[in-house]
C-alpha positions in Angstrom: -2.9 117.4 -94.0 0.4 116.5 -95.8 3.8 116.7 -94.2 6.5 118.6 -96.1 10.0 117.7 -95.0 12.9 120.1 -95.3 16.6 119.7 -95.0 18.7 122.4 -93.4 22.3 123.1 -94.6 23.8 124.8 -91.6 22.8 125.3 -87.9 24.4 128.6 -87.0 22.8 131.8 -86.2 20.3 131.8 -89.0 19.6 128.1 -89.0 18.8 128.1 -85.3 16.4 131.0 -85.9 14.6 129.1 -88.6 14.1 126.1 -86.4 12.9 128.3 -83.5 10.3 130.1 -85.6 9.0 126.9 -87.2 8.5 125.5 -83.7 7.1 128.5 -81.8 4.7 129.4 -84.7 3.9 125.9 -85.8 0.1 126.2 -85.6 -0.1 129.4 -87.6 2.4 128.2 -90.1 0.5 125.0 -90.6 -2.8 126.9 -91.2 -1.1 129.4 -93.6 0.7 126.7 -95.6 -2.0 124.0 -95.3 0.8 121.6 -94.5 2.8 120.4 -91.6 6.4 121.6 -92.2 9.0 119.3 -90.5 12.7 119.8 -90.3 14.0 116.3 -91.1 17.8 116.5 -91.4 20.4 119.1 -90.6 23.9 119.3 -92.0 26.5 120.5 -89.5 30.3 120.6 -89.6 30.8 119.0 -86.2 28.4 116.5 -84.8 29.8 116.8 -81.3 29.7 120.6 -81.0 27.4 122.0 -78.2 24.2 123.4 -79.6 21.7 125.9 -78.2 18.8 124.4 -80.0 17.4 120.9 -80.3 14.5 119.2 -82.0 13.1 116.1 -83.6 15.5 116.1 -86.5 18.6 114.1 -87.5 22.1 115.8 -87.4 24.5 114.7 -90.1 27.9 115.8 -91.3 27.3 114.3 -94.8 25.7 116.6 -97.3 24.4 113.6 -99.3 22.2 112.6 -96.4 20.2 115.8 -97.0 20.5 116.2 -100.7 19.6 112.7 -101.8 16.9 112.0 -99.3 13.8 111.3 -101.4 11.5 112.5 -98.6 13.0 116.0 -98.4 11.2 118.5 -100.7 13.0 121.7 -99.7 16.6 122.3 -99.1 17.3 125.4 -97.0 20.9 126.7 -97.3 22.0 128.9 -94.4 25.7 127.9 -94.2 27.0 130.9 -96.2 30.0 131.3 -98.4 30.4 130.4 -102.0 31.6 126.8 -101.7 30.4 124.2 -101.0 27.1 126.0 -100.8 26.9 126.5 -104.6 27.7 122.8 -105.3 25.1 121.7 -102.7 22.4 124.0 -104.2 23.0 122.8 -107.8 22.9 119.2 -106.6 19.7 119.8 -104.8 18.1 120.9 -108.1 19.4 117.8 -109.8 17.8 115.7 -107.1 14.5 117.4 -107.8 14.4 119.6 -104.7 13.3 123.2 -104.2 15.8 125.6 -102.5 15.6 128.5 -100.1 18.8 130.4 -99.3 20.0 133.4 -97.4 23.4 133.5 -99.2 24.0 137.0 -100.6 27.6 136.4 -101.6 26.6 133.4 -103.7 23.6 135.1 -105.4 25.6 138.3 -106.1 28.3 136.3 -107.9 26.4 133.3 -109.3 22.7 134.2 -109.2 22.0 133.7 -112.9 23.5 130.3 -112.9 21.5 129.2 -109.9 18.2 130.7 -111.3 18.9 129.0 -114.6 19.4 125.7 -112.8 16.2 126.1 -110.9 14.3 126.8 -114.1 15.7 123.8 -115.8 14.8 121.6 -112.9 11.3 123.1 -112.7 11.9 124.0 -109.1 11.8 127.1 -106.8 14.7 129.2 -105.7 13.7 131.7 -103.1 16.2 134.1 -101.4 14.3 136.8 -99.4 16.8 136.7 -96.6 19.8 137.4 -98.8 19.5 141.2 -98.9 18.0 142.8 -95.9 17.4 140.2 -93.2 13.8 140.4 -92.1 12.8 143.2 -94.5 10.5 141.8 -97.2 12.0 143.5 -100.2 12.6 140.7 -102.7 8.9 139.7 -102.7 7.9 143.4 -102.8 10.0 144.0 -106.0 9.1 140.7 -107.7 5.4 140.6 -106.8 3.9 143.6 -105.0 5.5 146.2 -107.2 5.6 144.1 -110.4 3.2 146.5 -112.1 5.7 149.4 -111.7 8.6 150.6 -113.6 11.2 151.1 -110.9 13.5 154.1 -111.4 15.4 154.3 -108.2 16.4 152.2 -105.2 18.3 153.8 -102.3 19.3 151.7 -99.4 20.9 151.5 -96.0 21.7 147.8 -96.2 24.6 147.3 -93.8 23.8 147.4 -90.1 27.5 147.6 -89.0 28.3 150.8 -90.9 25.0 152.3 -90.0 25.7 151.6 -86.3 29.1 153.2 -86.6 27.9 156.3 -88.4 25.0 156.7 -86.0 27.3 156.6 -83.0 29.7 159.1 -84.6 26.8 161.4 -85.4 24.9 161.2 -82.1 27.8 160.9 -79.7 30.6 162.8 -81.4 32.9 159.8 -81.3 35.7 158.8 -83.6 35.5 156.1 -86.2 38.0 153.7 -84.8 36.6 153.9 -81.3 33.1 153.1 -82.5 34.4 150.3 -84.7 36.1 148.7 -81.8 32.9 148.9 -79.8 30.9 147.4 -82.6 33.3 144.4 -82.7 32.9 143.9 -78.9 29.1 144.0 -79.2 29.1 141.5 -82.1 27.9 144.0 -84.7 31.2 143.9 -86.6 33.4 140.9 -87.4 37.0 140.6 -86.2 37.9 141.5 -89.8 35.3 144.2 -90.6 36.6 144.8 -94.2 33.5 143.5 -96.0 31.3 145.9 -94.0 33.3 149.1 -93.6 34.7 149.0 -97.2 31.2 148.7 -98.6 31.6 145.2 -100.1 28.7 143.6 -98.2 26.4 146.4 -99.3 27.6 146.1 -102.9 26.7 142.4 -103.1 23.2 143.2 -101.8 22.8 146.1 -104.2 23.7 143.8 -107.1 20.8 141.5 -106.2 18.4 144.4 -105.6 19.3 146.2 -108.9 19.0 143.0 -111.0 15.4 142.5 -109.7 14.4 146.2 -109.7 15.5 146.9 -113.3 15.1 143.3 -114.7 18.6 143.4 -116.0 21.7 141.4 -114.8 23.9 143.4 -112.4 26.8 141.6 -110.7 28.9 142.8 -107.7 31.7 143.7 -110.1 29.5 146.3 -111.7 29.0 148.2 -108.5 31.2 151.2 -107.7 32.3 151.0 -104.1 33.7 153.3 -101.4 33.8 152.6 -97.7 33.4 154.7 -94.6 37.0 154.6 -93.1 37.7 158.2 -94.2 34.7 159.7 -92.5 35.8 161.9 -89.5 34.0 163.8 -86.8 34.7 167.0 -88.7 32.7 165.6 -91.7 29.9 164.7 -89.4 29.9 168.2 -87.9 29.7 169.8 -91.4 26.9 167.4 -92.3 24.9 168.7 -89.4 25.7 172.3 -90.4 24.4 171.5 -93.9 21.2 169.9 -92.5 22.3 166.5 -93.5 23.3 163.1 -92.1 26.1 160.9 -93.5 25.1 157.4 -94.4 26.7 154.5 -96.3 24.2 154.5 -99.1 23.5 151.9 -101.8 22.2 153.7 -104.9 20.7 152.1 -108.0 19.1 154.2 -110.7 17.7 153.3 -114.1 18.3 156.1 -116.6 17.9 156.5 -120.3 21.6 155.7 -120.9 21.9 152.8 -118.5 22.0 151.6 -114.9 23.9 153.5 -112.2 24.9 151.3 -109.3 27.1 152.6 -106.5 27.8 152.2 -102.8 29.5 155.1 -100.9 29.1 157.5 -98.0 26.6 160.2 -98.9 25.1 163.3 -97.4 21.4 162.6 -97.0 19.2 165.6 -96.1 17.5 165.4 -92.7 14.1 165.7 -94.4 14.7 162.4 -96.2 13.2 159.3 -94.5 16.5 157.5 -94.8 18.2 160.1 -92.6 16.3 158.9 -89.5 17.4 155.2 -89.9 19.7 154.7 -87.0 21.7 152.0 -85.3 21.8 148.5 -86.8 18.5 149.0 -88.7 18.3 148.8 -92.4 15.9 150.6 -94.8 15.3 150.5 -98.6 13.7 153.4 -100.4 12.1 152.5 -103.7 10.6 154.8 -106.4 8.1 153.4 -108.9 6.2 155.1 -111.7 2.8 154.1 -110.4 3.2 153.7 -106.6 5.6 156.7 -106.2 7.9 156.6 -103.1 7.9 153.7 -100.7 10.2 152.7 -97.9 10.8 149.3 -96.3 12.4 149.4 -92.8 13.5 146.9 -90.2 16.2 144.7 -88.9 18.7 143.7 -91.5 20.4 140.8 -89.7 20.1 138.6 -86.7 18.8 135.1 -85.9 15.1 135.7 -85.8 14.8 138.6 -88.3 16.7 136.7 -91.0 15.0 133.4 -89.9 11.7 135.2 -90.4 12.5 135.8 -94.1 13.7 132.3 -94.6 10.6 130.8 -93.0 8.4 133.1 -95.2 10.1 131.6 -98.3 9.6 128.1 -97.0 5.9 128.7 -96.6 5.6 130.1 -100.1 7.5 127.1 -101.6 5.1 124.8 -99.7 2.1 126.7 -101.1 3.6 126.3 -104.6 4.2 122.6 -104.0 0.5 122.2 -102.9 -0.6 124.1 -106.0 1.8 122.3 -108.3 3.2 125.7 -109.4 6.9 125.6 -108.6 9.2 127.6 -110.8 6.5 130.2 -111.6 8.9 133.1 -110.6 12.5 132.5 -111.4 14.9 134.8 -113.2 13.3 138.1 -114.3 16.3 139.7 -116.0 14.8 140.0 -119.5 16.5 143.3 -120.2 20.2 143.9 -121.1 20.8 147.4 -119.9 24.2 149.1 -120.0 26.1 149.7 -116.7 27.2 153.3 -116.4 30.8 154.2 -115.6 31.5 156.2 -112.5 32.8 158.9 -114.7 29.2 159.5 -115.9 27.6 159.6 -112.4 26.1 163.0 -111.6 25.6 164.5 -108.1 26.5 167.4 -105.9 29.7 167.1 -103.9 31.1 168.1 -100.5 34.8 168.9 -100.7 36.8 169.7 -97.5 40.2 171.3 -98.1 43.0 172.7 -96.0 44.7 175.7 -97.6 47.1 178.6 -97.0 45.1 181.5 -95.6 46.2 184.1 -98.2 44.5 186.5 -100.5 43.0 185.2 -103.8 43.2 181.5 -102.8 39.4 181.1 -102.8 39.2 183.0 -106.1 41.8 180.7 -107.6 40.0 177.6 -106.4 36.7 178.9 -107.9 38.5 179.5 -111.2 40.0 175.9 -111.2 36.6 174.4 -110.6 35.0 176.7 -113.2 37.5 175.6 -115.9 36.4 172.0 -115.3 32.7 173.1 -115.6 32.0 172.8 -111.8 30.2 175.6 -109.9 29.5 176.1 -106.2 26.2 176.1 -104.3 27.8 177.2 -101.1 31.2 177.8 -99.4 32.2 177.6 -95.8 35.6 178.9 -94.6 37.0 178.6 -91.1 40.5 179.5 -89.8 42.0 176.4 -88.2 45.4 177.7 -87.2 47.7 180.6 -88.0 48.0 181.1 -91.8 45.9 178.0 -92.5 42.2 177.8 -93.3 39.7 175.0 -93.8 37.3 175.4 -96.8 34.2 173.3 -97.5 32.9 173.6 -101.0 29.5 172.3 -101.9 29.0 172.0 -105.6 26.0 172.1 -107.8 25.2 168.7 -109.4 28.0 167.9 -111.8 29.3 165.0 -113.8 31.9 163.0 -111.9 34.5 163.3 -114.7 34.3 167.1 -114.4 34.7 166.9 -110.6 37.8 164.6 -111.0 39.3 167.0 -113.5 38.8 169.9 -111.1 40.4 168.0 -108.2 43.4 167.1 -110.3 44.0 170.9 -110.8 43.3 171.6 -107.1 45.9 169.0 -106.0 48.5 170.7 -108.2 47.8 174.2 -106.7 50.6 175.1 -104.3 48.3 176.9 -101.9 46.3 173.7 -101.2 47.8 171.8 -98.3 45.5 168.8 -98.4 42.1 167.5 -99.6 40.6 165.9 -96.5 37.5 164.3 -98.0 35.1 164.3 -101.0 31.6 163.1 -100.3 28.5 163.0 -102.6 25.1 164.4 -101.8 22.0 162.2 -102.5 18.3 163.0 -103.0 18.3 166.4 -101.3 18.1 170.1 -102.1 21.7 170.1 -103.3 21.0 167.2 -105.7 17.8 168.6 -107.1 
């Protein structure tokens, strides 16, 4: 049985998980790949740093030791970031090596360049771990669902924001309090911007949409809103409307182009995504042949993400054995237009504080009607003397019409503030 040697770029959380899985499941992996997979060399920043994992491999702080070693067949990049990871991966292809990566940032920005380089070199580029940790969604879209025309992908693909919104919903706590807890537990970074502003989910959605619709989508194409404006009041109204607020990644292929957006959304309690709680991720895919499917699991962590990396390593080893590397590279054969947010269509939740006077509600209805927006339901509650809170739920409407209506509402003297505007997704208000 042949030995396939791999070189690891990075020995942090994910790298350690990869080595642990390769060691603890060595017999099964050997039988499944028909090869002995051996970690040969590992690139680290500091050779003297204490490590929680050890093995029969060589540590180096010189990338060339890994990239130019003729005995290494697969380079596994788990160091993260754009550079020097991009340079290392491109050099690996030049050196005739296959690559497995977990780097969502790099793929979202430079995926096409990397896939083109892999094709030119006749080598594999696998990246299952880049989107949803241990959830096998890339292989599902590229292979298991390849006979389908995918029309819709909805995802909860950021564990930090899902943990925060779950705690706010189930425990009635405020955003800032839960965010601080998430940081203390290690679910959120010291600078949580990429997570709570939706940027992490946007990068992952760009990768998913490119594969699902076979058309290039970059992170700059994705409309993004974060969760910082969500309050306990919004959570309470969601419950009243039989919905749950989630940070949702939405990709839809429509006749006039691709719609890609990340934002908080009211998800009806009857939808399977509404029950996805804590740090778990889930991706809901609709295909014309298979119908509705959902992929659920842990979207981050040493062993879940390591699981996806190891599965890619095994597949590359199988390809090497069958002399069939580079049989699935870039699948973006379409050139579909990216829709502007002005053309998005959904129902909306709008929470206002107004003067509690006669004809205010009637005037609001008129302002919305003049912009072509109608209401599905209205909730009004007196908050203090001479002030009321109004929640308007619209019928599905074009975003440009909604924004026109909100401009008129802001100019109306009886409106004291617009607290929040949140979309509905895939529920009775949307249908």
